[in-house]
N, C-alpha and C positions, 0 to 999 in steps of 0.2 A: 474377516469382516468389515465391510465399508464406512468409512466414518460415516453419522446420521449429519444431513449440512443446515446449514446454515444454527446451528448451536455455540453461543456463548465458548469460551473457553479461557481460561486464568482469570477468573472470578473473582475477586478481592475483598476483602467484608468491608464496607468501610459507613462512616457516619452519616444515616443518611434523613440528613435535613431538610432534605427536597426530594425520598422518596419517591416521589412523582415527576421530578424535568431528571433531564441526562442530556448527553453533548455525545456527537455524533462526526467520527473525521476520516476521509478518506490520508490514503495514504501517498500515496505517488503522486509529487508535488505540490500536496498543500503539507503535509505533516514532515515528508522530507523530500530535497531532492532532488529528482528523477526516479528513476525507476528501479525499486526495491529485490523484486527479483532480477533484475542483472548481473547483482552484485552476488546474488544464489549464483547464477550460473558462471558467472569469473568465480567463483570458488569453488566449485564443482568441479569448473576445469582442468585447479593446481592440482586438486586431488585427486587426477587422473582419466574422470570421469565419463570427458568425449573429447574430441578434436582442435585444434587451433582451428578449422578453416568452420569447424560449429563454435565453436565462440567467441569466432571475428565476428559471422553472423550477426550471434548475442549482442558484441556493440556496439554493433554499425544499427539496430534494431532502441537503443540504450538511445542514441546520438540522435536520430528521428524523432522517440518521444521528444527528450526536454528538446527538442528544435521550434516542432511541430504543437505540442502539445499531445492531450489525451484525446484518441478519436477508440472508436472502440474496432477499425479495422487492427488499431495498432495493437489494441488489447490482447484481441484475440490471439493476433502473430503470433507475440510476446509467449503466450498462455501453451499455444500449440507447439511454440519449438520447446517450452518447458516442460511439456508431457511427453511427448517422444524421446525426448533429453533422458527424462527421469525413469521412463519407463525400465524395470529389472529394481533398483535403485530399493535399499534398504528405509522404509521409513525412520530408522532412529538412527542413521546417518545423515538424514536432513533435517533432523530435529538439532542434534549434534553440529549441525554447517549453520545452522541459524542461528546459535549465539555465536559463532566464531564470525558471523558475516555482520551480527551488528556490532559489533564488539568491535571490526577491524575496517568494516564499511562503512555502514547504517549511521550510527552516532553524529562520530562529525555532519554528516549530510541531513540533520535533523535543524528546519528550520527557529532559533529561539524562539521567533515571535508565536507561534505557532503549539510550539512546548509550552509556553506562557500560558497560553489562552487553555490550553486543555488541563494546566497546574490547577489555575483559577479556578475553574468549575470541581474540580474536587474539594479544594482548598471552603468551595461553600455547601459541600455538601452535596452535589449533583455524581451521578454514575455517569462514565467516558468511555464508549467501544469504539473502536477503529472499524473503521464498516467500507471495505476494501478487495479489489481483484486478485489482490495477494495473497498466494496460497494463505491455510489453515494457520500454516505448523510456524510462515515467517512474522503474520500479525501477530499472532501467543507472543511469540519473544518480545518484538517492538515492543506492542502491550505490556509485558511482563516490567522489563525492559525500565519503561517506562515511571512504572507504576501505579499506571492506568487499571478499568474495571474488567473488560475484558476486549475480545475482537470477534469480530465477527468477519469473514474468507472465501474465496472459492475451495473445493474441498477436492483432494485427488485420490480416486481411488485405490484401496489397498488392498491385497487378496498375499496372503501368508505372510505377512511382516511387507509385502511387495509393493511400491507401484504398479502400477498396471497398462498409466497412458492415457487413462480413462480420467470424466469426472463424473462425483455422484451429483447430480443433479447440472448446475450453471454456472458458466462464469457469474461473478458478483461484480456486475456492475451495469450501470445507465435503471431503467427500472427495477431489474431484478434485488438492487440495490434496497430500494424503496421496500419493494414486497417486503423482504427478509426485516428491514426498520418497523415494519406495523407488523407483526409476526413476533418478534425483541418487546416490542411496547406490549400489543395483547398479555405476554410471560407471563414480564415484568412487572406489571399495570401500571404503568406509564401514558403520562398524557403530552400527545405530540404537542398536542399549540404550548404547554410549556418548554418543551425541548428545541434545541439547538442543533443543527447541522453545517459541517466545514469544507469545500471542497473547491478545486480548480478550474473544473473541467464541466459544460454544457451536458456533455452527455449526464451528469448527476443533478441536473433541473427535477427533475422527480422525486430527492429525495430532499433537497432542499427547498421544495415547493408544498411537505410531506411538513415540517414542522412548522413552530410559531416564530423563530429566530431563524431564518439561515445568512447564512455567512457566505463571502468567497472571499478566495485567498489563490494569490498571484493568478488571478482567473487567464482564462486564453479570452478571446476577443468577444465567441458568442455568447459567452457569463456572464462576461463585465455589463455586455448590452442589455443582458437582461434581468443583471443586478440592478443598472445604472436606474432601467427603467418601473423594475418594482421596490426602488428607494432603499436594495439592502445593501446592508454595512459588504464594503468592500477594503481587506489587509493585503500589499502588496508589500512581502518581506525579501524581492528581488533587490538586490541595492542595484543602482541607478538604471532600474528598466533598461533600456533597449539593448546601448551599448556594452553595458558592462556584462548584460544576462549573455551575451552573447559569444566574449567574451569567455566565460563561465561556461557556456556549454561547448564552446571548442576546446576547453581546456579540462573536460571532461572528456570529451573520447581521446583526445589528447594524450592523456594518463590513461583509458583502458588501453587505448592501443602499445601503450610501451609497456603500460601492466600483462597483459597478456607474450608479447613480448619477451621478457623476462624469465613471466615461468617459464616458454619455450623453451630460451636459453639455458634456465638451467636443469630442462630435460635432458635436454641433448647433451648433459656432459657427463 
């Protein structure tokens, strides 16, 4: 049976000091450095799910994602690659991989400042959801590990316990995020004028504009201009900005290629 789209998962009971208020966090480049789906691809490669060539292509997309920032074409390219590679993989295997990926690769890439913001919302009684193009299975693991309320993410179709390579609904990106949050607000009786939203990308301006308290985190150039023009708060957790960030990006792709080479070497033995 296909998974119902845009249904929050991993919801945790929390003190409802502010039951009508919530905070919504994008994941990639907002809550964490880089694209979470890349790390899932790397782990699946290590498990022999696809070839070195396919894995290297995934690494290159991660590098361009870090270098240029998020664009709809990048998100769709990464998602399309993931869907084609995931076809036939058991859903239970992806769930298991999700925990391994978080513990081994994602946890160290969480921006401490973004995590602190989410925890502050929880402390005062607001619910906190992730809203991301990342597959719902991975978004749910990140939400659970961070002790958040739940997650909205892109849903892959499952038949007979395996992924078909098709989506249920659409990629949760751009305006689709805003629509998903509107639906969630209606179900959960949230007052969006008293809610927060956080993102790094101009693609999420529809979501940010939906709430009373939009915040730009590590913004791309277009979002930074928009945030400045509308007096939105801006947080940049990228140390040293341009020079240091470029070094970080180069180190990331270098580490990715090295990791894939090491995995390939082990398989050849």
